[in-house]
Structure formats: structure tokens, C-alpha cells
C-alpha positions in Angstrom: -3.9 -77.4 -75.1 -0.2 -76.4 -74.8 1.0 -79.5 -76.4 -0.8 -79.2 -79.3 0.2 -75.6 -79.5 4.1 -76.6 -79.4 2.9 -78.8 -81.8 1.5 -76.5 -84.2 4.9 -74.8 -84.4 6.2 -77.1 -86.5 6.6 -75.9 -90.3 4.4 -78.2 -93.0 7.4 -79.0 -94.8 8.8 -80.6 -91.2 5.8 -82.5 -90.8 5.9 -83.8 -94.5 9.5 -84.5 -94.6 9.8 -88.6 -94.9 11.2 -90.7 -92.5 15.2 -90.8 -92.9 15.3 -87.8 -95.1 17.5 -84.7 -94.0 16.0 -81.5 -94.4 18.4 -79.1 -96.6 21.6 -77.6 -95.0 21.5 -80.6 -92.1 24.8 -82.2 -92.1 24.7 -85.8 -93.4 27.1 -86.8 -90.5 24.0 -86.5 -87.4 22.6 -89.4 -88.9 25.2 -91.6 -87.9 24.9 -89.8 -84.1 21.3 -89.9 -84.3 18.8 -92.2 -82.5 17.3 -93.4 -85.8 15.6 -92.5 -88.9 12.0 -93.9 -89.6 9.8 -94.1 -86.8 9.0 -97.7 -87.3 12.6 -98.4 -86.0 11.5 -96.4 -82.7 10.4 -98.3 -79.6 6.9 -96.7 -77.8 9.2 -95.4 -74.7 11.5 -93.9 -77.4 8.7 -91.9 -79.0 7.4 -90.7 -75.8 11.1 -89.4 -74.6 11.0 -87.3 -78.0 7.4 -86.1 -77.5 8.2 -85.0 -74.0 11.8 -83.4 -74.6 10.1 -81.5 -77.7 7.2 -80.2 -75.1 10.0 -79.3 -72.6 12.2 -77.7 -75.7 8.9 -75.5 -76.4 8.3 -74.1 -72.7 4.9 -76.3 -72.5 3.6 -77.0 -69.2 3.6 -80.5 -68.3 2.2 -82.9 -65.4 4.0 -85.9 -65.2 3.5 -86.8 -61.4 0.5 -88.2 -61.8 2.1 -91.1 -63.8 3.1 -94.4 -62.1 6.8 -94.2 -60.4 7.9 -97.2 -62.4 6.7 -94.5 -65.7 8.1 -91.6 -64.7 11.7 -93.5 -63.7 11.7 -95.5 -67.5 10.7 -92.2 -69.1 13.6 -90.1 -67.2 15.9 -93.0 -68.3 14.8 -93.2 -71.7 16.0 -89.8 -72.3 18.9 -89.8 -70.6 20.2 -92.9 -72.5 19.3 -90.7 -76.3 21.4 -88.4 -77.8 19.8 -86.6 -81.1 17.1 -87.3 -84.0 17.0 -85.6 -86.9 14.1 -83.3 -88.1 12.2 -85.7 -90.3 12.2 -88.4 -87.7 10.8 -85.4 -85.1 8.4 -84.4 -87.4 7.1 -87.8 -88.1 6.7 -88.7 -84.2 5.5 -85.4 -83.2 2.7 -86.2 -86.6 1.8 -89.4 -85.1 1.4 -88.2 -81.4 -0.8 -85.4 -83.0 -3.0 -88.0 -84.6 -3.2 -90.2 -81.1 -4.9 -86.5 -79.4 -7.0 -86.1 -82.1 -8.6 -89.2 -81.5 -9.4 -88.8 -77.6 -13.1 -87.6 -76.9 -12.6 -87.9 -73.4 -10.8 -88.9 -70.5 -11.5 -89.4 -66.8 -10.1 -88.8 -63.5 -7.6 -91.7 -62.4 -8.7 -93.1 -59.1 -11.4 -93.0 -56.6 -9.9 -90.0 -55.1 -9.5 -88.0 -58.4 -13.0 -88.9 -58.8 -14.4 -87.5 -55.6 -12.6 -84.3 -56.3 -14.2 -83.6 -59.7 -17.3 -84.4 -57.7 -17.1 -82.3 -55.2 -20.3 -80.2 -54.1 -22.2 -82.4 -56.0 -22.5 -85.7 -54.0 -24.9 -85.5 -51.0 -22.3 -85.5 -47.9 -23.6 -88.9 -46.7 -22.8 -90.4 -50.0 -19.2 -88.6 -50.5 -18.3 -90.0 -46.9 -19.5 -93.3 -47.8 -16.9 -93.3 -51.1 -14.4 -92.2 -49.0 -14.6 -94.9 -46.2 -15.1 -97.5 -48.6 -11.8 -96.4 -50.4 -9.7 -96.1 -46.8 -9.5 -92.5 -47.4 -9.5 -90.2 -44.4 -12.2 -87.6 -44.2 -9.7 -84.7 -44.4 -6.7 -84.2 -46.4 -5.4 -82.6 -43.9 -6.1 -83.9 -40.3 -5.2 -80.2 -38.9 -7.9 -78.6 -40.6 -10.8 -80.6 -38.4 -8.7 -80.3 -35.5 -8.4 -76.4 -36.2 -12.5 -76.6 -36.3 -13.2 -77.8 -32.9 -14.6 -76.0 -30.1 -12.2 -74.8 -27.3 -13.7 -77.4 -24.9 -13.0 -80.2 -27.0 -9.2 -78.5 -27.6 -8.8 -78.4 -23.7 -9.5 -82.2 -23.5 -7.3 -82.7 -26.0 -4.6 -80.8 -24.5 -5.6 -82.2 -20.9 -5.1 -85.8 -22.2 -2.2 -85.5 -24.2 1.4 -85.0 -23.3 2.9 -81.7 -23.2 5.2 -82.2 -26.2 1.9 -83.2 -28.1 -0.1 -80.5 -27.1 2.8 -77.8 -27.4 2.5 -79.0 -31.4 -1.2 -78.8 -31.0 -1.5 -75.0 -29.8 1.5 -74.2 -32.7 -0.9 -75.6 -35.1 -3.5 -73.1 -34.0 -4.9 -69.3 -34.7 -2.7 -67.1 -32.3 -5.8 -66.0 -30.9 -7.3 -69.6 -30.4 -4.2 -70.5 -29.2 -3.7 -67.6 -26.5 -7.3 -68.1 -25.3 -6.8 -71.7 -24.5 -3.5 -70.7 -22.8 -5.4 -68.3 -20.6 -7.8 -71.2 -19.3 -5.0 -73.5 -18.2 -3.9 -73.3 -14.7 -0.6 -71.9 -14.5 1.9 -74.7 -13.8 0.3 -76.4 -17.1 0.4 -73.2 -19.3 4.1 -72.9 -18.3 4.7 -76.2 -19.0 3.3 -75.9 -22.5 5.1 -73.0 -23.2 8.7 -74.5 -22.4 7.6 -77.5 -24.6 6.8 -75.0 -27.7 10.0 -73.6 -27.3 11.4 -77.1 -28.3 9.7 -77.3 -31.3 11.9 -75.4 -33.2 13.5 -78.5 -34.4 10.4 -80.7 -35.1 10.3 -82.0 -38.7 7.3 -81.4 -40.9 6.5 -85.5 -40.8 6.3 -85.9 -37.3 3.8 -82.7 -37.4 1.8 -84.6 -39.7 1.7 -87.8 -38.0 0.8 -86.3 -34.7 -1.9 -84.5 -36.7 -2.9 -87.7 -38.0 -3.3 -89.3 -34.3 -5.2 -87.0 -33.0 -7.7 -87.2 -36.0 -8.1 -90.6 -35.7 -8.8 -90.5 -32.4 -11.8 -88.4 -33.7 -12.9 -90.5 -36.9 -14.8 -92.6 -34.0 -16.6 -89.6 -33.6 -19.7 -89.3 -36.2 -20.1 -86.3 -37.9 -23.9 -85.0 -36.3 -26.3 -82.7 -37.4 -25.5 -80.0 -34.9 -22.1 -78.4 -34.0 -22.7 -77.2 -30.6 -23.9 -79.8 -27.7 -27.6 -79.6 -26.2 -26.6 -77.9 -23.3 -25.0 -75.3 -25.1 -27.7 -74.3 -27.5 -30.3 -74.7 -24.6 -27.9 -71.6 -23.0 -27.9 -70.0 -26.2 -31.8 -69.7 -26.2 -31.8 -68.9 -22.6 -29.1 -65.9 -22.8 -31.7 -64.0 -25.1 -35.0 -65.0 -23.4 -36.4 -62.4 -20.9 -34.9 -62.9 -17.2 -38.3 -64.5 -15.7 -38.9 -66.8 -18.4 -35.0 -68.2 -18.0 -34.8 -68.3 -14.6 -38.5 -70.4 -15.0 -36.8 -72.8 -17.4 -33.8 -73.4 -15.4 -36.0 -74.4 -12.5 -38.0 -76.8 -14.1 -35.1 -78.3 -16.3 -33.6 -79.0 -12.8 -36.4 -80.7 -11.3 -36.0 -82.7 -14.5 -32.3 -83.2 -14.8 -30.0 -81.8 -12.6 -27.0 -82.9 -14.6 -28.4 -81.2 -17.7 -29.5 -78.0 -15.8 -25.9 -77.9 -14.5 -24.6 -78.0 -18.2 -26.8 -75.3 -19.2 -26.1 -72.9 -16.4 -22.4 -73.5 -17.4 -23.2 -72.2 -21.0 -25.6 -68.9 -20.1 -23.6 -65.8 -19.9 -26.0 -63.1 -18.7 -25.4 -59.6 -17.6 -24.9 -60.2 -14.0 -21.9 -62.8 -15.0 -20.1 -60.0 -16.9 -18.6 -58.8 -13.6 -17.0 -62.1 -12.9 -16.4 -63.5 -16.3 -15.2 -60.8 -18.4 -11.7 -59.4 -18.2 -11.2 -55.9 -17.3 -8.7 -55.6 -20.1 -11.7 -57.1 -22.5 -14.3 -54.6 -21.4 -13.5 -51.5 -23.8 -13.2 -54.2 -26.5 -16.7 -55.3 -25.9 -18.3 -51.8 -25.5 -16.9 -50.7 -28.9 -19.1 -53.2 -30.3 -22.4 -51.7 -29.0 -23.7 -48.1 -29.9 -23.8 -45.7 -27.3 -27.6 -45.4 -26.7 -27.8 -49.1 -26.3 -25.1 -49.2 -23.7 -26.8 -46.5 -21.8 -30.0 -48.0 -21.9 -28.2 -51.4 -20.7 -26.1 -49.8 -17.6 -29.3 -47.9 -16.5 -31.0 -50.9 -16.3 -28.7 -52.9 -14.5 -28.6 -50.0 -12.0 -32.3 -49.9 -12.1 -32.4 -53.9 -11.3 -29.8 -53.9 -8.4 -28.0 -57.0 -7.4 -25.6 -58.3 -9.6 -26.4 -56.5 -12.4 -25.8 -53.1 -10.5 -22.3 -54.2 -10.1 -21.8 -55.7 -13.7 -22.9 -52.2 -14.9 -20.3 -50.5 -12.5 -17.7 -52.6 -13.6 -18.6 -52.0 -17.6 -18.4 -48.2 -16.6 -15.0 -48.7 -14.9 -14.0 -50.1 -17.9 -14.3 -46.6 -20.1 -12.0 -43.9 -19.8 -13.0 -41.2 -17.1 -14.4 -38.9 -19.7 -16.5 -41.2 -21.4 -17.8 -42.6 -18.5 -19.1 -39.2 -17.0 -20.7 -38.8 -20.1 -22.7 -42.1 -20.3 -23.5 -41.4 -16.8 -25.3 -38.0 -17.4 -27.1 -39.8 -20.3 -28.1 -42.5 -18.1 -29.6 -40.0 -15.4 -31.5 -38.4 -18.2 -33.2 -41.8 -19.0 -35.0 -42.5 -16.3 -37.1 -45.5 -15.7 -36.0 -48.4 -18.6 -38.8 -50.5 -19.1 -38.0 -54.2 -18.9 -38.5 -55.1 -22.8 -35.9 -52.5 -23.6 -33.5 -53.0 -20.7 -33.1 -56.6 -21.6 -33.0 -56.0 -25.2 -29.9 -53.6 -24.4 -28.2 -56.2 -22.1 -28.7 -59.1 -24.6 -27.1 -56.6 -27.3 -23.8 -56.5 -25.1 -23.8 -60.4 -24.2 -24.4 -60.8 -28.1 -21.3 -58.8 -28.5 -19.3 -60.9 -26.0 -20.1 -64.2 -27.8 -18.9 -63.1 -31.0 -15.9 -62.0 -29.8 -15.0 -64.9 -27.8 -16.1 -67.1 -30.8 -13.7 -65.2 -32.9 -10.7 -65.5 -30.7 -10.7 -62.0 -30.0 -11.2 -62.1 -26.2 -11.1 -65.0 -23.6 -13.8 -65.5 -20.9 -13.1 -66.3 -17.5 -14.7 -70.4 -17.5 -17.5 -69.9 -14.6 -16.0 -72.4 -12.4 -12.8 -69.7 -12.5 -14.6 -66.6 -12.1 -13.8 -64.5 -9.0 -16.8 -62.8 -7.2 
């Protein structure tokens, strides 16, 4: 401990000096102006002030913030009221303090919060959450952490529900890419109102931002933590995205016959190669295709042209997003490929879909929502 290291710097002669007896060379007048000689005349508060002052003078790191406020207050006032002590008294106080330290075997964290921090990662999530709730603690120390982790759809719900001033603070607390993605999905008037509201947040106080975060997080408190982070329709959509087209279409028909509402939600979550023409912004095409190796791209585009219809439209749309030289090279390779088997073609197209989804989830690109996609 740094405290013991500082204490060890006192010489043996200083430690053994009897209380009230001054080391050679110290003026006797110091005794008259000192706080005292023998430690028996000192209160525990005075001794604590002496120890703290000594450790500070030796450069030892002290953490007193965990003390109750009234203890911090009384300690500081006591230090301000004292003037000087002789070396013998200092040595005796420090020796007594060192002896008390040596008697300590083990210390425990103060309070349930500190105990939970010590046990972090060692308790089952359910047990840790129950302890937090029993103690009246929030699920997260920073409410904005939970808000930032929400899916874009959930964030849009909050933005549409809250006043522009609150939504402006929310957008300002998000990652820039994520905030830009959300803005791009809002109607023009609403996006304009939000950006103007952001311009008025320059003088907002930190405690006001904290209260807004706490209020938004409190609304989320009523939503229990679930085993899955995504909705059922989103999970089914992700599975069907990677399924062969025939399988996907057949399952969608069966789901629609059983639950038309759920089928509509699943369709909203699905992104197929044929959808890229409508949902992928033109300025994002090159960014997506950089994530796909050229042989895979050639197979995917040739299979799209071969399939025809919306797949062929998407293939031409992607080719138009390449540089002219690159597009010509890809077209030449496509012509050399000939007929693409369904298995190989769908696998290559799924690679483009996977790259698109990955960039979207990372906030690098923003897809047009299905209901806003332009034919």
C-alpha cells in the first residue's frame, strides 16, 4: 500500500522518540505553538487529520470520496484548525496508525452497489438483476448505454413519440452514422424540425441531458429482458433471406395462410436480391460491392440476368453503380460464365445480401424502408 510505503519513510529514531520529547536541533518554541505532545491528548479526529496530512505530504494517493460526506467535512475542518505538531508526536501517531493497519485481515466493499461491482461477471444475470432491483438500482449506471443499444426501429418509435427537443438530444447522444441512418428514414418536415432542434442544444446542461436519458430509460424499464434481441418476424426474415427462393416463397404462402399479420411483418424483414433495385440507395452500391469478391459478384449478376424480372433489374442497377471500366470487365466475365446453376447463383446473391445487411447494421449505409422504396 502507498500509505504503508510513506509510513516506512519515517526513521527508526523518529518512531521511537518519546511523546513530548523533541529531536535534537528542533527549537523549543515549536512546542508552545504545536497542537500537542503525547498522543493521549489528541482526539481520534485530530489523529486522523495528522495521518491524512502526512500521507498527502508524502505524495501517497488517497481516495476519500467514499467516506460519508459528514466525515469528509469534519476531517477537512479539523485539518484547517490545526497548526503544527512536533516530530515525536507525528512518529507516535503514525506508529499507532501503522499498528492498526497491520491488524486488518480483510475488508469488504461498502454497500450493495460496491458488492455488485466486485461480483460483476460472477453472478447469474437473473440473480444480479434481482439484487439491483431489490436495492432500487437502475439496470444500467448510464441510461444512454441502453438507449444506444436499441434497434433503429425502436429508436424511430421514440423519435416519433417524443417532442423534437427530446428527439434532438437523443440523436446527439447516438453514434453519428446511426443518427444519420435514422434521419434518412424520417419524412422531410420531421427531419428538418429535428436538425433545427439540434441547433438549439448548444447550451443544454449536462444534468438536463442525464434526466432526459433517465426518463427514456425508465420507459424501457417496463420491457423485460428477453432471450432474443430481435423480434420473431426479424428472425424468421433472416432465415428466409438465406433460403432458396422456392423454399422462401412456399413458406411465406403458408405463413400468410395461417397468420396474415405475421406474414406481412416477415415480408418487411426480408431483403432479397430482387429488392436491391428498390431499397439500396444508388450512392451505397459501390460501398456494398467492395465487400464482395469479383468472382462472386459475376455469378450473382449473371444469375440475376438469367432469372429475369426483378432480379435482372437489380443486376442492371448494381452494374450501373460501378465505374464504366469495372462494369465492362464484369459484363465480359458474365458473358463467359454461361448458365449458372440455381444453387451457385442463389449462394452468390446471398453473399451480396449478407454484405448489405452487415453494412446496414453497422450504420455504414441506410436502406430505404420497404414502404418507402421507389419502383
